[in-house]
N, C-alpha and C positions, 0 to 999 in steps of 0.2 A: 264560374265568372269570377276573378277576386280583381280587387282594385289595385290601380298602379298610379304612376308620377304622371303618366300621361292623360288617364283620367283626373286627376287633381289640375291638372293644367285646363283640362278640355272642359269640366263642368265645374269650378271653383266661380267663374262668371255667373252662370246661370243660377248658383245657389247664393252668390252675394245679392243678386238682382231679389230673390226671391226676399231675405233677410231685411234688406235695406227698404223695400218697397212695404213689406208687412208691419215694419218696427218704427220707420224715419230716423234711423241711428245708424251710422257708417260703423261703427265700436261695437255694439251692440252683434250687429250682421256678420261682421268677420270674425266674432269669437266664435260665435253658433257655427257659421262653417267648416272650423276649426274643429269644432268639436264633432259636428258631421263626419267629417273624412277620418278624426280618431277612433268614432266608431266604427266605421264602414269598413278600417285598416284591420281592426279586432273579429272582424266576420269571416266565417269560414267563406269559400269559393262559391260552393255548392249551394249557399244560401240565397246568392244574387245572379237573377238571370238578367233582368235588365237595369244595368247600370244606373240609366239618367231617370225611370220611373222611381227605382230604391231611393237614389240621392233626393231625390226632390219630396218623396215623401218621408225620408227626415228630417230634413231642412223644414219642411212646412211642419211637421208636427213638432218641433224643437221651439220652433216661433211660435205656434198656438199655445204650448206650455208657458212659454216666457209672458207672452201677451197676457195669458190670463193668470199668472201669478205676480206679474207687477204692475198689476190694475191700478191698485192703492198708490202707486209711487204716481203718476200721472193724475192722480185727482187730487194729491195733496202738493202739487207743483204750484207754485209758485208765479203767478199771472198766467197769461196767454201760454200753450205750449205751440212750439213751431218744429215742424222735422227738421233735422240736423243737415243744411246744407251740402249739398255735392258739387263741388268745383270742379268742374270738366275743361277739358283742352282736347283741340281738335288734335289728336296724334293717332300713330298707328301701334302705338304698346297693347300689349295684351291685359290693361288694368280693368278692373269688372266695371268701370266706372263707362268703357268703351262700347260695351254690352249693352249696358244701361242705358246709355245714350237713345240707342236704333229705337227705343219702343216709346210707346206712349203712355199718359199717364205718368209722368214721372215730376211735373211741376210740384213747387211747395204747395200752389193751391188743392192739387189733386190729391197733396199726402195728406193735408190738414182733413180733406173731406174725408180720408179714409176713416180718420178718428172717430167718426160717427157710425162706423160699425162695428159688428162684432167681430171677436176673431174668425169665426167660422167665415162670417161675411166675406171679410175681409181675405180670406185664401181664397174663394172660390172664387170671387171676381178677380183677384191679382192670375191665380191658374187659368182662368176661361179667356177672360178678355184682353192678358198681357201675354201670357205665356201661351196660348192657344191649344190648351189640352181639350182632350173629349170629358167629357162628362162623364164616362164610364171610368177613365183613368182616373179626375178628381175625387170620382167617389171611393174607387181604392187608395187613394192618397190620405183622404182625413175620415175615413171608415165611415161612410156615409150610404145611405141608398142613392143610385140616380135621380131620382124623382125630388127628394131631399137638395140634393146640390141642385137642379132645376130652380127650385124655388127659392132656396137661398139667393142663387145668383140675383135673379129678378128681383128680391127685395133690396140687396145690394145697388142695385142698378137704379130702384126708384130713389132709393137715399142720398144718392149721390148724384141725379140728374142733372140738379144745378150747374156741375161743372163742364157738363156737355159744351155748353158755348164756349168755353174757353177759349182762345187764339192762342193756337202754338206755333205760328208764323215767325221765328226768330228775329228776321231783320224785318219785318213790320213792325213788330213790338219795340225792338230796339230803336226804331224811328221815332215811335211813341213815348219811349220813356227819355230820349237826348230832347225831344219837344218840350216834354214835362220839366226837365233839369233848365232848360232855360230860360223858360215861363217862370218857372219857380225864383228860379236867379234873378230874375228880372221883376218880380210880383205883376205878371201882367195876368190882369184877373180874367179877362175876357177869354186867353188861350187856355188857362188852367179849367176853366168851366166847361170847354170842349173837350178837352185831353180827361177828365177827373171826372167821375160822377158823383153827383151831390149825395148821394148816401153811401160813400167810400167809408171802408172800415179798417183800422190799421190795428196790425197787432203786435206787439213789444215783446220780444221774447228775451226777458234776462235772468228766468231762472232763478230770483233771489240772490243774484252773485254781483250784477249791479245794478244804477239805477234803470228802470224802465218801469212803464206804465203797466200797471198789474191789473187792468181791465181794458178790453178793445177800447179804441177810440173811433167814436162813428161822427159822420157827416163832414165835408170837404173844408168849412172853417175850422172846425178843432183840430182837423189831420196836419192842418196846414199851418196851424198855431203851435201844434208840437215841434213840426219840422224845423218852422224858422226858430223857434226857442233852442233845437238842438243844434243848430249852425251858428246862431248867436254866441253858444258856450264853447264851441269847436276851439281848438287851438292853432296859431295860424300855420303849423303845417299840414293841415288836415288836407287829404288830395283822395280822389275817389279815379273808381276804374271801370267801365263796364266791362264786365267778364258774363263767361258762359255758366251759369248754376242752375243746375239741376233741367238743363236742356234748353232755359231761358236767360236772356239778357237781365242783367241785375245788376245792383249798384255794389260793387265791394269797397270797403271806406278804411282809409287810413289816418291814425292819430298818433301824435309821439312814437311816429316810426313803425307802430305795427300796427298789423288788422284788428279794426275796434268794432267793424258791425258786417253786417252784409245786408241790403234792403233787395227784397221780391216785389214782383205785382202779380196778381191776378189781372188779367186785359181780356176781354170782352166786349163784342159790339164795338170796337174803336174806342173801348173807353177803360181808363185803370179803375176796379170797382174794389179789388182790397188791395192793401200795404203790408209787407210781413217786415219785419225787423230784427235778426239776432245778433244778439248784442251777447247773449250766455257764452262768456270764454271756454266752457266745456265742449260747447260744440261747434265753436268755429273752428273750419280747418288749420291747419297748422303745415304754415307758409313758409 
């Protein structure tokens, strides 16, 4: 069996899903997808029996190598790290985003929790929970035995258990965010207390490229103070749209005629528990 252009079109979205979820970066995921296909094109047809499994194994191992070699970059990152936001549109084209949108565990909150996992834990969790591979298939892909894969999966699930309560109801979450924005604009403290956890945490990712909080901001009063400070300094042409970011409603903010930031939310039990502001221009979508 030899890889064809049809294989590229068929499996590219799947490989992008693996790369983006493991790395939290659109550009890095796309680069590794291209590297994977380039290597596959060079293989003899006799060496490939199951194209899907073969490509997934290559993609996963390349992502593992990247994570292990790039760990120091993340440790030296300036301020909180947020995954690169994936701006989604409800369309019928064959962009990888459309495939990613169909699966669970795509939210910014989920991808941030993936950072608490080792590379192997991240791979096993993704392959098992999101892509529904068997333990036998996973063991072959990451070259570990099945019992080890089961233990790794159990350990990874325990580490990210907190995110299990995340609300993924798009319309309900959009309603909560719209009510929050209205209450924020009117400084309606009672409604804000109803919608936002008193222990809310805000993670602002500027990457050292723009002014942003270099530590997480905790508690409702401190988070509101920071947000009010941002709004106070905003130019007159500031405006925002509620758009689909990583499968959930988010604020896409514009200043001076260009995209300035994206604000995503972790909502659980009908309350906003965490806020993620992406300001690093290198990680904002090119609109």
